C-alpha positions in Angstrom: 19.5 -43.0 -14.0 20.3 -42.1 -17.7 20.3 -38.6 -16.9 22.7 -39.2 -14.0 25.1 -40.9 -16.3 24.9 -38.5 -18.9 25.8 -35.6 -16.7 28.6 -37.5 -15.3 29.8 -38.4 -18.8 29.8 -34.7 -19.9 31.7 -33.7 -16.9 34.4 -36.6 -17.4 34.8 -35.6 -21.2 35.4 -32.1 -20.3 38.2 -33.1 -17.8 39.9 -35.5 -20.4 39.8 -32.8 -23.2 40.8 -30.1 -20.8 39.0 -27.6 -22.8 39.9 -23.9 -22.2 36.6 -22.8 -23.8 33.2 -22.2 -22.3 31.9 -25.2 -20.0 28.6 -26.5 -20.5 27.5 -25.0 -17.1 27.7 -21.6 -18.7 24.4 -22.1 -20.3 22.8 -21.9 -16.6 25.1 -19.0 -15.4 21.9 -16.9 -14.8 20.2 -19.4 -12.5 21.1 -20.3 -8.9 18.6 -23.1 -9.0 19.2 -26.7 -8.9 17.0 -29.7 -9.4 17.4 -32.6 -6.9 15.9 -36.0 -7.7 16.2 -39.3 -6.2 15.6 -38.1 -2.7 14.6 -40.6 0.3 11.1 -40.0 1.1 12.1 -39.5 5.0 14.4 -36.7 4.0 13.3 -33.2 5.2 14.0 -29.7 4.0 16.6 -29.5 6.8 18.3 -32.6 5.8 18.6 -31.4 2.1 20.1 -28.0 3.3 22.6 -30.0 5.3 23.9 -32.0 2.4 24.0 -29.4 -0.3 25.3 -26.3 2.1 28.6 -28.1 1.8 29.0 -26.2 -1.5 27.5 -23.0 -0.7 25.1 -20.9 1.2 21.4 -22.2 0.5 18.9 -19.6 0.3 15.7 -21.4 -0.8 14.4 -24.8 -0.9 11.2 -26.4 -2.2 10.3 -29.9 -1.8 6.9 -30.6 -3.2 4.7 -32.7 -0.8 1.5 -34.9 -1.4 -1.6 -32.8 -0.4 -3.2 -35.8 1.3 -0.2 -37.5 3.2 2.0 -34.5 3.4 4.9 -36.8 2.5 7.8 -35.5 0.0 7.6 -36.6 -3.6 11.2 -37.6 -3.8 12.5 -34.5 -5.6 12.9 -30.8 -5.2 14.5 -27.5 -5.9 17.2 -25.6 -4.1 18.7 -22.1 -4.6 22.3 -20.9 -3.7 23.4 -17.5 -2.8 26.2 -17.8 -5.4 25.2 -19.2 -8.7 28.9 -20.7 -9.0 27.8 -23.1 -6.2 25.3 -24.8 -8.5 28.2 -26.0 -10.5 30.0 -27.5 -7.6 26.8 -29.1 -6.5 26.2 -30.6 -10.0 29.8 -31.9 -10.4 30.0 -33.3 -7.1 26.6 -34.6 -5.8 25.1 -35.9 -9.0 25.2 -39.6 -8.7 26.0 -39.6 -5.1 24.2 -42.1 -2.9 22.2 -41.0 0.2 20.1 -43.4 2.2 20.7 -46.1 -0.5 19.2 -44.0 -3.2 21.2 -42.2 -6.2 20.8 -38.7 -6.4 20.2 -36.6 -9.8 21.3 -33.1 -9.4 21.2 -30.9 -12.3 20.9 -27.1 -13.4 17.5 -25.5 -13.7 17.4 -22.8 -16.4 13.9 -21.1 -15.8 12.6 -22.0 -12.1 9.3 -20.8 -11.4 8.2 -20.4 -7.8 5.2 -22.2 -6.3 1.9 -20.3 -6.5 0.7 -18.9 -3.3 -3.1 -18.2 -2.0 -4.1 -14.6 -2.5 -6.6 -12.5 -0.4 -9.4 -13.9 -2.4 -8.5 -17.5 -2.0 -7.1 -18.0 -5.6 -3.6 -19.3 -6.2 -1.4 -16.4 -7.8 2.3 -15.9 -8.5 4.2 -14.7 -5.5 5.2 -11.1 -5.8 8.6 -11.5 -3.9 11.4 -14.1 -4.2 11.2 -16.9 -1.8 14.3 -17.1 0.6 12.9 -19.6 3.2 16.3 -21.1 3.9 18.2 -17.7 4.3 20.2 -17.9 7.5 19.5 -15.4 10.2 22.1 -12.9 11.2 24.3 -14.0 14.1 24.0 -11.8 17.3 26.7 -12.3 19.9 25.6 -12.5 23.7 25.3 -9.1 25.1 25.3 -7.4 21.9 22.6 -5.1 21.2 20.1 -6.8 18.8 18.3 -5.3 15.9 15.2 -4.7 18.1 17.5 -2.2 20.1 17.7 -0.1 17.2 14.9 -0.7 15.0 15.8 1.8 12.4 19.1 0.3 11.9 19.9 -2.4 9.4 21.3 -5.7 10.4 24.9 -6.0 10.6 26.8 -8.8 8.6 28.9 -11.0 10.7 31.8 -10.8 8.2 31.4 -7.0 8.4 35.0 -5.7 9.4 33.4 -2.8 10.7 31.0 -5.0 12.7 32.7 -4.7 16.3 32.8 -0.8 15.9 29.1 -0.6 14.8 27.9 -2.8 17.5 29.9 -0.7 20.4 28.4 2.5 18.7 24.8 1.1 19.2 25.5 -0.1 22.5 26.7 3.4 23.3 23.3 4.9 21.8 21.2 2.5 23.6 22.9 3.5 27.2 22.4 7.2 26.3 18.9 6.8 25.7 18.6 4.5 28.9 20.3 7.4 30.9 18.2 10.0 29.5 15.2 8.2 30.4 16.2 7.7 33.8 17.1 11.3 34.3 13.7 12.3 33.1 12.2 10.1 35.5 14.1 11.2 38.6 13.4 14.7 37.7 9.7 14.2 37.9 9.5 11.4 40.7 8.4 13.8 43.5 5.8 15.3 41.1 2.0 15.3 42.5 -0.6 14.2 40.1 -1.9 17.7 39.8 1.5 19.0 38.8 2.1 16.1 36.4 -1.4 17.0 34.8 -0.5 20.6 34.4 2.9 19.8 32.9 1.4 17.7 30.2 -1.1 20.2 29.6 1.8 22.8 28.9 3.5 20.4 26.6 0.4 19.6 24.6 -0.2 23.4 24.4 3.2 24.0 23.2 2.9 21.3 20.5 -0.3 22.8 19.3 1.3 26.3 19.0 3.9 24.9 16.9 1.9 22.9 14.8 -0.4 26.1 14.2 2.8 28.0 13.2 3.9 25.4 10.7 0.5 25.4 9.3 0.7 29.0 8.8 3.8 28.8 6.9 2.7 25.8 4.9 -0.5 27.8 4.1 1.7 30.3 2.3 3.9 27.6 0.8 1.3 25.6 -1.0 2.6 24.9 -4.4 6.1 25.9 -3.6 7.3 22.5 -2.2 6.8 23.3 1.5 5.0 20.8 3.6 1.1 21.0 3.7 -0.8 20.3 7.1 -2.6 17.1 7.2 -6.3 17.7 6.5 -5.9 21.0 5.0 -8.4 21.8 2.2 -7.4 25.2 1.4 -6.8 25.9 -2.6 -3.2 25.6 -4.0 -1.3 28.5 -4.5 -1.8 29.7 -8.2 0.8 31.5 -10.0 0.4 32.4 -13.9 2.7 34.3 -15.9 -0.5 35.8 -17.8 -2.1 37.4 -14.8 -1.1 40.4 -12.6 -2.3 39.2 -9.3 -2.2 35.8 -7.5 -4.4 34.3 -4.7 -2.7 33.0 -1.6 -4.6 31.5 1.4 -4.6 33.5 4.7 -3.2 36.8 2.8 -4.8 39.6 1.0 -4.5 40.1 -2.6 -1.2 41.4 -3.8 0.5 42.6 -7.0 2.9 40.5 -9.2 5.5 43.1 -8.5 5.7 41.7 -4.9 5.4 38.2 -6.0 9.0 37.6 -6.4 9.7 38.9 -2.8 7.1 36.6 -1.3 8.3 33.4 -3.0 11.9 34.3 -2.4 11.1 34.5 1.3 9.8 31.1 1.1 12.9 29.5 -0.5 12.0 29.9 -4.2 13.0 32.4 -6.6 10.9 32.9 -9.8 11.7 35.0 -13.0 9.1 36.5 -15.1 10.8 35.5 -18.2 11.2 31.8 -17.2 8.9 29.0 -17.2 9.1 28.7 -13.6 5.9 30.8 -13.5 4.0 27.9 -14.9 3.1 26.2 -11.5 
């Protein structure tokens, strides 16, 4: 109770003096967490979020609980999306009465997240920031959801381009659906034998394409070109001090032809430059 009075006293003194300098809150400008004490034991995380969200978007809440009973211990920590919300919460909710109990609300300078169980069962520091109270993105009825375009990021409800982006995603979804339907209708009268033969042709086409890419990448090893998965052929070796180079799948060639070969695959090297040191 003494801490509650002290915080209120400091705030009142600041108002009376009308100081134009830095506020005492500035000492905590790098932390978006606050401490909340004096909570009623019946209050849940949702209740706490409801109370404190009037001063900003709550992103994380931690109410320590008794390991045996599971009940809260009457205090907790809360993180805002905007650090400035912590100032409003401290100024307005410190000393407030909730369920006949007086709240103590104060800044937290160095908040440490609760430890989590690792793979071996030991308690370790979490690798990522906890955001267990972060609100979900709002999706309008009939609008395409994130699952409709898994590669697309979620759209902020307040984005001025939101309607346009949703319309674009909807059109893309319709195009894919139409293309799929056309493909089905094209082969709907196909016999099992014809379907099998068609799939075999597609498989053979893919195989030829992969072989072609493998030959190209075999010549391009060491030049930044893709290397086929599972390829164990030696890397291309180029040295300024030797007259010949060894390239997989090709015969030995002289250094005079190296520039032509490398230029063919997208890289040009000069005998006088360090580019030869690869």
